[in-house]
C-alpha positions as CSV (number, residue, x, y, z in Angstrom):
1,M,141.6,119.4,71.9
2,S,140.0,122.2,73.8
3,E,141.6,123.6,77.2
4,D,138.4,122.3,79.0
5,T,138.8,118.7,78.3
6,K,142.4,119.0,79.2
7,K,141.4,119.5,82.9
8,C,141.1,116.2,85.0
9,T,137.6,116.5,86.5
10,F,137.6,112.8,87.8
11,S,136.8,112.4,91.4
12,P,138.9,110.1,94.0
13,E,136.4,107.4,93.4
14,S,136.7,107.2,89.7
15,Q,136.8,103.8,87.9
16,Y,140.0,104.9,86.2
17,A,142.1,105.2,89.4
18,D,143.2,101.4,89.4
19,F,143.8,101.5,85.6
20,A,146.0,104.8,86.2
21,A,148.1,103.0,89.0
22,E,148.7,100.3,86.4
23,V,150.1,102.8,84.0
24,F,152.7,104.0,86.7
25,T,153.4,100.6,87.5
26,L,154.3,99.8,83.8
27,L,156.2,103.1,83.6
28,S,158.1,102.5,87.0
29,D,161.1,100.8,85.1
30,A,163.8,103.4,83.9
31,T,164.4,101.6,80.7
32,R,160.8,102.0,79.8
33,V,161.0,105.6,80.5
34,R,163.8,106.0,78.3
35,I,162.2,104.1,75.6
36,V,159.3,106.5,75.8
37,L,161.6,109.4,75.7
38,A,163.4,108.1,72.8
39,L,160.0,107.6,71.1
40,R,158.9,111.2,71.5
41,E,159.6,112.6,68.0
42,S,159.4,109.4,65.8
43,E,158.9,105.9,65.5
44,K,162.4,103.6,65.8
45,S,163.4,100.2,65.1
46,V,164.3,97.8,68.1
47,N,168.1,98.1,67.4
48,D,168.0,101.9,67.1
49,L,166.2,102.1,70.5
50,A,168.7,99.5,72.0
51,E,171.5,101.7,71.0
52,E,169.8,104.8,72.1
53,V,168.9,103.4,75.6
54,G,172.1,101.4,76.1
55,K,170.4,98.0,76.4
56,S,170.5,94.8,74.4
57,P,167.8,94.4,71.6
58,T,166.5,91.4,73.6
59,A,166.1,93.5,76.5
60,V,164.4,96.3,74.6
61,S,162.0,93.9,72.9
62,Q,160.9,92.5,76.3
63,H,160.2,96.1,77.5
64,L,158.4,97.2,74.3
65,A,156.1,93.9,74.7
66,K,155.1,95.3,78.1
67,L,154.5,98.7,76.5
68,R,152.5,97.2,73.8
69,W,150.3,95.3,76.2
70,G,149.7,98.6,78.0
71,K,148.6,100.3,75.0
72,I,151.5,102.6,75.0
73,V,153.3,101.8,72.0
74,A,152.6,100.2,68.7
75,A,154.5,98.5,66.1
76,R,154.6,98.9,62.3
77,Q,155.9,96.2,60.3
78,E,158.0,97.3,57.2
79,G,159.4,94.2,55.4
80,N,161.1,92.1,58.0
81,R,161.6,95.1,60.3
82,A,159.4,96.4,62.8
83,Y,159.2,100.0,63.8
84,Y,157.7,101.3,67.3
85,G,155.8,104.5,67.9
86,L,153.9,106.0,70.8
87,I,150.2,105.5,70.4
88,D,149.4,108.9,71.5
89,E,150.5,112.0,73.2
90,H,149.6,111.0,76.6
91,A,152.4,108.8,77.7
92,R,154.7,111.3,76.3
93,E,153.4,114.2,78.5
94,L,153.1,111.8,81.3
95,V,156.9,111.0,81.2
96,T,157.8,114.6,80.6
97,H,156.1,115.6,83.7
98,A,157.6,112.7,85.6
99,V,161.1,114.0,84.3
100,F,160.2,117.5,85.2
101,Q,159.2,116.3,88.7
102,A,162.4,114.5,89.2
103,Q,164.1,117.8,88.3
104,H,162.3,119.8,91.1
105,V,163.2,116.8,93.5
106,L,167.0,117.0,92.5
107,G,166.9,120.8,93.4
108,G,167.7,124.0,91.7
109,A,165.8,125.7,89.1
110,P,164.7,123.3,86.4
111,A,165.1,124.2,82.7
112,H,161.4,124.0,82.2
113,H,161.0,127.0,84.6
114,R,163.4,129.1,82.7
115,T,162.6,131.8,80.1
116,A,164.4,132.2,76.8
117,N,166.8,134.5,78.4
118,G,167.6,132.3,81.2
119,S,165.5,134.2,83.9
120,I,163.3,132.0,86.1
121,T,159.5,132.0,86.1
122,A,157.7,132.0,89.2
123,A,156.4,128.6,90.2
124,P,152.7,128.1,91.1
125,E,152.0,128.3,94.9
126,A,151.5,125.2,96.7
127,P,147.8,125.2,98.2
128,A,147.3,126.1,101.7
129,D,147.4,123.3,104.4
130,K,143.8,122.5,105.3
131,G,145.0,120.3,108.4
């Protein structure tokens, strides 16, 4: 994907705004965020996910059903076991950025603003208030 296509050029009137809000609603549950974080690197079974996020397999299955409905995860059947994985990188990036934002809210210098030697990189300046 080229850098030009990564930049959001949609206007506030975009037909996708309502659907984007639905994605945020879908990801507004901490267990679903944890599931997406758990699936960042590889697909996993319901039992593996349940153990990793600290919920029952039944609860995780219900959350996975909603994430499947929202086209965030897909299931792959292997014998009598289902494995779940992220459909694409967008949910991974969205959740990662939400966690980064949470780090800012909680204060301090977030790890994503630190270099390998521990120094802090400058945060981009906020746009000037046009009020």
